matplotlib code that plots the C-alpha trace (Angstrom):
import matplotlib.pyplot as plt

x = [-0.2, 1.2, 0.8, -0.6, -0.5, -2.5, -0.9, -1.7, -0.2, 3.4, 2.9, 2.3, 0.3, -2.1, -5.5, -7.9, -8.5, -7.5, -9.1, -8.1, -8.4, -9.2, -7.6, -10.2, -8.4, -8.1, -10.7, -8.5, -7.4, -4.0, -2.7, -3.9, -5.4, -5.9, -9.4, -10.1, -13.0, -13.9, -10.8, -8.8, -10.7, -10.7, -6.7, -6.6, -9.0, -7.6, -3.9, -5.1, -6.6, -3.2, -1.4, -3.6, -3.3, -0.2, 3.4, 5.1, 2.2, 0.5, 3.5, 4.4, 4.4, 2.0, 5.7, 6.9, 3.5, 3.9, 7.8, 6.4, 3.6, 6.1, 8.4, 5.6, 4.8, 8.0, 7.8, 4.3, 6.9, 9.4, 7.3, 4.8, 5.5, 4.9, 2.1, 0.4, 1.1, -0.5, -3.6, -3.8, -3.3, -5.8, -8.5, -8.2, -7.6, -5.3, -1.8, -1.4, -4.3, -2.9, 0.2, -0.6, -3.0, -0.3, 2.4, -0.5, -1.2, 2.2, 1.1, -2.0, 0.2, 2.2, -0.4, -1.3, 2.2, 2.4, -0.8, -0.4, 1.3, -1.3, -4.6, -5.0, -7.6, -8.7, -8.8, -12.2, -12.7, -14.9, -18.2, -16.4, -14.1, -10.6, -11.2, -9.3, -11.1, -9.8, -10.2, -7.7, -8.4, -7.9, -7.6, -11.6, -10.1, -9.5, -11.0, -12.5, -11.8, -13.6, -12.2, -14.0, -11.9, -12.0, -8.8, -8.3, -4.8, -6.6, -9.8, -7.3, -4.7, -7.9, -8.6, -5.5, -3.4, -5.8, -6.6, -3.3, -2.5, -5.3, -3.6, -6.1, -4.9, -6.8, -8.1, -8.2, -10.8, -9.6, -11.7, -11.7, -12.1, -9.0, -7.0, -3.2, -2.3, -3.5, -1.7, 1.6, 0.8, 1.2, 4.8, 5.6, 3.5, 6.0, 9.2, 8.3, 8.2, 4.9, 4.4, 2.9, -0.7, -1.0, -2.1, -3.9, -4.6, -6.8, -9.3, -12.4, -16.1, -18.8, -20.8, -17.4, -14.9, -16.9, -19.8, -17.2, -15.2, -17.8, -19.8, -17.3, -17.5, -13.9, -14.6, -14.8, -15.6, -16.2, -15.3, -16.7, -16.4, -18.9, -22.2, -25.8, -26.9, -23.6, -23.9, -27.1, -25.8, -22.8, -24.7, -27.0, -23.6, -22.7, -25.4, -24.1, -21.1, -22.2, -19.3, -19.6, -19.4, -18.2, -19.5, -18.3, -21.2, -22.1, -23.3, -25.4, -23.3, -25.0, -22.7, -24.9, -23.3, -24.9, -25.4, -22.5, -19.9, -16.7, -18.2, -14.3, -13.4, -16.8, -16.6, -13.1, -13.7, -17.1, -14.8, -12.5, -16.0, -17.4, -14.8, -11.7, -11.6, -13.7, -16.7, -15.9, -15.5, -18.0, -17.5, -18.2, -20.2, -22.7, -26.2, -24.9, -27.9, -27.2, -29.2, -31.2, -29.9, -26.4, -27.9, -27.1, -23.9, -22.3, -23.8, -21.8, -18.9, -18.6, -19.8, -16.8, -13.7, -16.1, -15.6, -11.3, -10.9, -8.1, -9.5, -7.2, -4.7, -5.1, -1.2, -0.3, 0.6, -1.6, -4.6, -7.4, -9.8, -9.7, -12.0, -14.6, -13.3, -15.4, -17.9, -21.0, -20.4, -20.0, -23.5, -25.0, -23.8, -25.2, -28.9, -29.4, -28.6, -30.7, -33.8, -32.8, -32.9, -36.6, -37.5, -37.1, -33.1, -31.3, -27.7, -26.0, -22.5, -21.5, -24.0, -22.7, -19.3, -16.8, -16.2, -13.5, -12.0, -11.6, -15.0, -15.3, -17.7, -17.7, -18.0, -21.5, -23.5, -27.4, -29.9, -32.4, -34.3, -38.1, -37.7, -38.0, -34.5, -33.3, -29.2, -30.8, -31.4, -29.1, -25.6, -23.9, -20.1, -19.5, -18.5, -22.0, -23.4, -27.0, -28.0, -31.3, -31.8, -32.9, -34.5, -33.8, -31.5, -34.6, -34.9, -31.6, -31.3, -34.4, -32.7, -29.5, -31.5, -33.7, -31.4, -31.1, -27.6, -25.8, -21.8, -20.4, -21.5, -19.7, -20.9, -20.2, -20.9, -18.7, -21.4, -20.2, -23.4, -25.1, -22.1, -22.7, -26.7, -25.6, -23.2, -26.3, -28.3, -27.2, -27.4, -24.1, -21.3, -18.5, -19.8, -16.7, -17.1, -16.1, -13.7, -14.1, -12.4, -9.8, -8.7, -6.5, -5.5, -6.2, -9.9, -12.7, -14.7, -18.3, -21.8, -25.4, -28.7, -27.7, -23.6, -23.3, -22.4, -18.3, -15.7, -12.4, -9.8, -8.4, -8.4, -12.3, -10.9, -8.6, -11.0, -13.6, -11.3, -11.0, -12.8, -13.1, -12.2, -12.9, -10.2, -11.4, -8.7, -9.6, -7.1, -7.8, -5.9, -8.0, -10.5, -13.1, -16.5, -18.6, -21.6, -24.6, -23.6, -25.7, -24.1]
y = [-0.1, 3.7, 6.6, 9.9, 13.1, 16.1, 19.8, 22.9, 26.0, 24.8, 21.2, 17.8, 15.7, 12.7, 14.4, 13.7, 10.2, 7.9, 5.9, 3.1, 4.3, 1.2, 0.3, 0.4, -2.7, -4.6, -3.5, -3.7, -1.3, 0.3, 3.4, 5.0, 8.2, 11.7, 12.0, 16.4, 16.6, 19.8, 20.8, 19.9, 22.5, 25.4, 25.3, 25.2, 28.0, 30.2, 29.4, 30.6, 34.0, 34.6, 34.2, 36.4, 39.6, 39.0, 37.6, 37.5, 36.3, 39.5, 41.9, 40.3, 41.6, 39.8, 39.6, 37.0, 35.0, 34.7, 33.3, 30.6, 29.9, 29.1, 27.0, 25.1, 24.0, 23.3, 20.9, 19.5, 18.6, 17.1, 14.8, 13.9, 10.6, 10.1, 11.8, 9.8, 6.6, 7.7, 9.1, 5.6, 3.6, 5.5, 6.2, 3.3, 6.2, 4.4, 5.7, 6.4, 9.5, 10.4, 10.8, 12.9, 15.2, 16.0, 16.4, 19.4, 20.5, 22.3, 24.4, 25.7, 26.8, 28.7, 30.6, 32.1, 32.3, 34.6, 36.1, 37.1, 40.5, 41.5, 41.4, 45.2, 47.8, 50.7, 54.6, 55.8, 59.3, 60.6, 63.4, 65.5, 67.7, 68.2, 63.8, 61.0, 57.6, 54.2, 51.0, 47.8, 44.1, 42.9, 39.3, 37.9, 36.5, 32.8, 30.7, 27.0, 24.5, 21.4, 18.6, 15.2, 12.2, 12.4, 14.2, 15.8, 17.4, 19.1, 20.1, 21.9, 23.3, 25.2, 26.5, 27.0, 28.3, 31.8, 31.9, 32.3, 34.5, 37.1, 36.8, 34.5, 31.9, 28.6, 25.6, 22.9, 19.7, 16.5, 13.6, 11.2, 8.4, 8.7, 11.5, 9.9, 12.5, 15.6, 14.7, 14.2, 17.5, 19.3, 18.3, 20.0, 23.4, 23.0, 22.6, 25.4, 27.9, 29.0, 31.0, 29.0, 28.9, 30.0, 26.6, 23.9, 20.7, 18.1, 15.6, 14.0, 13.1, 15.7, 15.9, 16.5, 18.1, 19.4, 20.7, 22.9, 24.0, 25.3, 27.3, 28.5, 31.8, 33.2, 31.4, 33.9, 32.3, 28.8, 26.7, 23.5, 20.9, 17.7, 16.9, 19.5, 17.5, 18.6, 21.7, 22.5, 21.8, 24.1, 26.8, 26.3, 26.5, 29.7, 31.2, 31.1, 33.4, 34.7, 33.3, 33.8, 30.2, 29.2, 25.6, 23.7, 20.6, 17.2, 17.1, 15.2, 16.5, 16.3, 14.4, 15.5, 13.8, 15.1, 13.1, 15.0, 14.8, 12.7, 9.3, 7.3, 10.9, 11.8, 7.9, 8.4, 11.2, 10.0, 6.9, 9.5, 11.9, 9.0, 6.1, 8.0, 8.3, 5.5, 8.0, 9.4, 13.0, 16.1, 16.7, 12.7, 13.1, 10.4, 11.2, 10.4, 12.2, 11.3, 11.8, 8.8, 8.5, 7.0, 6.1, 2.5, 2.6, 4.7, 2.7, -0.3, 1.7, 2.7, -1.2, -2.1, 0.3, -0.2, -3.8, -3.5, -1.3, -3.0, -3.5, -3.8, -3.0, 1.0, 0.6, -0.9, 1.5, -0.8, -0.4, 1.9, 1.6, 0.8, 0.3, 2.6, 4.6, 3.2, -0.1, 2.2, 4.0, 1.0, -0.1, 2.9, 2.6, -1.0, 0.0, 3.0, 0.6, -2.2, 0.4, 1.8, -1.6, -2.5, 0.7, -0.8, 0.4, -2.1, -3.4, -2.9, -3.7, -4.4, -3.8, -5.5, -5.3, -7.6, -10.6, -10.9, -8.3, -4.4, -2.2, -3.0, -2.1, -2.9, 0.0, -0.3, 1.5, 1.9, 2.5, 4.4, 5.9, 6.1, 5.0, 7.0, 6.1, 6.7, 6.7, 9.7, 12.0, 10.8, 11.3, 7.9, 8.6, 5.7, 3.9, 4.1, 5.8, 6.4, 7.1, 8.4, 9.7, 12.8, 13.9, 17.6, 20.7, 21.3, 18.2, 17.9, 21.2, 20.1, 16.5, 18.2, 20.8, 18.6, 18.3, 20.2, 20.5, 22.4, 21.8, 20.8, 19.4, 18.3, 19.7, 17.2, 18.5, 19.7, 22.5, 26.1, 27.8, 24.8, 24.5, 28.5, 28.1, 25.4, 27.2, 29.7, 27.8, 24.8, 25.6, 25.0, 26.3, 24.4, 24.1, 21.8, 21.5, 18.0, 18.2, 16.8, 17.3, 19.6, 21.8, 24.7, 27.1, 30.1, 28.8, 29.2, 26.4, 26.3, 25.5, 26.5, 25.1, 22.1, 22.4, 25.0, 28.6, 30.7, 30.1, 27.9, 28.6, 31.8, 35.4, 34.8, 32.9, 35.1, 37.6, 35.4, 35.5, 39.4, 42.0, 45.5, 48.7, 52.0, 55.1, 58.2, 61.5, 64.9, 66.8, 70.3, 72.1, 74.0, 72.8, 70.9, 72.8, 73.5, 71.3, 73.3, 76.4, 76.8, 78.7]
z = [0.1, -0.9, 1.7, 0.3, 2.2, 2.1, 1.9, 4.2, 4.8, 3.2, 5.5, 4.4, 7.3, 7.3, 8.0, 10.2, 8.8, 6.2, 3.6, 0.9, -2.6, -5.2, -8.1, -10.8, -13.1, -9.9, -7.7, -5.1, -2.4, -3.5, -1.7, 1.6, 1.5, 4.1, 4.8, 5.8, 7.8, 8.8, 11.2, 8.2, 6.0, 8.3, 8.7, 5.1, 4.4, 7.0, 5.6, 2.6, 3.9, 6.0, 2.8, 1.0, 3.1, 4.5, 4.1, 0.4, -2.0, -0.7, -1.7, -4.9, -7.9, -10.7, -13.2, -9.9, -9.6, -13.3, -12.6, -10.2, -12.2, -15.0, -12.6, -12.0, -15.3, -16.0, -12.7, -13.8, -17.4, -15.8, -13.2, -16.1, -16.5, -12.8, -12.5, -15.7, -13.7, -10.6, -12.5, -14.4, -11.3, -9.1, -11.9, -14.4, -17.1, -20.1, -19.6, -23.5, -22.8, -19.4, -20.4, -23.7, -21.4, -18.5, -20.9, -22.5, -18.7, -18.5, -21.3, -19.4, -16.6, -18.8, -20.3, -17.4, -16.4, -19.4, -18.4, -14.7, -15.7, -18.5, -16.0, -16.3, -15.3, -17.9, -17.6, -18.0, -20.0, -17.1, -17.8, -14.8, -14.7, -12.6, -11.9, -13.1, -12.8, -13.5, -12.4, -11.2, -11.1, -7.9, -6.5, -5.8, -2.4, -1.3, -3.7, -3.4, -6.3, -6.4, -9.1, -10.1, -10.6, -14.2, -15.3, -12.1, -12.9, -16.3, -14.6, -11.8, -14.1, -15.8, -12.3, -10.0, -13.3, -13.7, -9.7, -9.0, -12.1, -10.5, -6.9, -5.3, -3.1, -3.1, -1.3, -3.8, -2.8, -4.8, -5.6, -3.2, -5.7, -7.4, -6.0, -5.8, -8.9, -6.9, -4.1, -5.8, -7.9, -4.0, -4.2, -6.9, -5.9, -2.6, -4.8, -6.9, -4.1, -3.4, -0.5, 2.5, 2.6, -1.4, -2.5, -0.4, -1.8, 0.4, -0.3, 1.4, 1.6, 0.2, 3.9, 5.7, 3.6, 0.3, 2.5, 5.0, 2.5, 0.3, 3.1, 4.5, 5.5, 4.4, 0.7, -1.5, -5.1, -5.7, -8.8, -9.1, -11.6, -11.1, -11.7, -11.2, -8.2, -6.5, -7.8, -6.4, -3.1, -3.7, -4.8, -1.8, 0.9, -1.5, 0.0, 3.7, 2.9, -0.7, -2.8, -6.4, -8.5, -11.6, -12.3, -14.9, -15.1, -16.8, -20.2, -23.1, -26.3, -29.5, -32.4, -35.4, -38.8, -42.2, -45.7, -47.1, -44.4, -44.4, -43.0, -42.7, -40.5, -38.4, -37.5, -36.0, -34.1, -32.8, -31.4, -30.3, -28.7, -27.1, -26.3, -25.3, -21.6, -21.5, -21.8, -19.0, -20.2, -19.5, -23.0, -24.3, -27.4, -26.4, -28.3, -31.8, -34.7, -37.8, -41.1, -42.0, -45.7, -44.2, -40.6, -41.6, -43.4, -40.3, -37.5, -39.6, -39.6, -36.0, -35.5, -36.7, -35.1, -31.9, -31.7, -32.9, -29.9, -27.6, -24.0, -20.9, -18.2, -18.0, -17.8, -20.6, -23.3, -26.4, -24.4, -25.6, -23.4, -19.4, -16.9, -15.3, -12.4, -10.1, -9.0, -8.5, -11.6, -13.8, -12.1, -13.0, -16.8, -16.4, -15.1, -17.8, -20.2, -19.0, -19.1, -22.5, -23.8, -22.0, -23.3, -26.7, -27.9, -30.0, -29.0, -31.9, -29.6, -26.1, -23.7, -21.2, -18.4, -18.9, -16.4, -14.0, -12.0, -12.2, -13.8, -17.6, -19.6, -23.4, -25.9, -26.5, -29.4, -28.9, -31.6, -30.0, -33.0, -32.6, -28.8, -25.5, -24.5, -20.7, -22.4, -24.7, -21.7, -18.9, -18.8, -17.9, -18.2, -19.8, -23.3, -24.1, -27.5, -28.1, -32.1, -33.4, -36.7, -38.7, -41.7, -42.1, -40.7, -38.5, -37.0, -36.5, -34.4, -32.7, -31.5, -30.5, -28.1, -26.6, -23.4, -20.0, -20.5, -22.9, -22.5, -26.1, -29.4, -32.5, -36.3, -39.2, -42.7, -46.0, -46.3, -45.2, -44.8, -43.0, -40.4, -40.0, -39.0, -37.0, -34.8, -34.2, -33.8, -31.5, -27.9, -26.5, -25.0, -27.3, -31.2, -33.2, -36.7, -38.2, -35.3, -31.3, -28.6, -29.2, -26.6, -26.3, -22.9, -25.0, -25.6, -23.1, -22.7, -20.3, -20.6, -21.0, -18.8, -16.2, -17.7, -14.9, -15.9, -16.2, -18.5, -18.4, -19.9, -22.0, -20.3, -19.9, -16.3, -15.0, -15.6, -13.0, -10.4, -10.3, -8.9, -10.0, -7.9, -9.2, -7.9, -8.2, -8.1, -7.6, -9.6, -8.3, -6.0, -5.0, -1.5, -2.0, -1.8, 0.9, 0.4, 2.5, 0.1, -3.0, -5.7]

ax = plt.figure().add_subplot(projection="3d")
ax.plot(x, y, z, "-o")
ax.set_aspect("equal")
plt.show()
């Protein structure tokens, strides 16, 4: 059993409790994790608050903050193999994906390192004589960041990078499912030389850790990635401290294929969009909406590709799909697929868990045409694709928008004018045209509806971690006039 520690106020410790983390590939415990409880949370938030107002961070220039972020980026890149191995071991995400993703995470820190001294105020052309007025962007305060188990290092980078660039201090709660990579990342924060208390990293369970963190009176902003049900609790808790929130929640993203699309290219993108990360991605293209005239051909093409996927041990570089992260996640997928079949959906391929150790589930395609299928409505967070067809563009748009979510979408067509029309008509925070799952630190992402609000990535994210202060300066040497003397 490996053992990990939490990181509070520049010190590593074992936390108020301990719990075991399970290897999804075997179903067996492999590591002991620190369990942060209310006292730990209070220590972490108070450490962040001290660092915000006193000490080196409080007086550090924006350029100096940027240099620390550059150093952190270099350490992430240098330690990417170790971080990738831990994320794979603790979450079941395949090593070929964690290796590539974590190497790219370093670029997110570099982007925000460069942005740190470019978060600027402005001079206002005020309508009053003898007045100079300008604005300053100042850190919003102590930030509570909560990340889920899928892609923790990436989903934390899009919060930590902009928040620290803006001058905030933070408490990051890693998911209790698979926290190892985040707890190891804390060692890089320490090595980079951030002042103590600036960035605190803990893990624990919702009632004893997440609840205490999101309602703590010293938390000014909550950056949350997770499901809508938990987000509702977060928002209710934020009423206790009046913290602002940014919420990146679930998705049930439409993947729309027109008959004129390059079907081979679209099929490859669809496989990447739903079976990469074993479908455990908030932007998974889980609803295939395909033009009726090419539906059968396209499903046949997808079936061949899905059945050729290599399922195996996630630490093997040859593996293309690994296990789901937890037993309850696999059980959830099984339940929704079973309910969908009972409702009339047809299993094209897959549709079952693998026997033996670990939480494996076969890449699955469900033909839901003409069926009111639970798999079309609910986020499964697993390798399950639901398929419906359409006759015309208006029907495609109606099907795409027939969801309470609105995080991502994909459109495959060679008709340029149609592509532009679809961009305007689809209600989602991301529209990918003839591509899917492309990301960049420069490009913001976020959702509509039940997929949340606020944006991560790009300049927009950094500004979300600031408040505007307005400064008025009277330039006249004359005494301020007596306000009670009428002129």
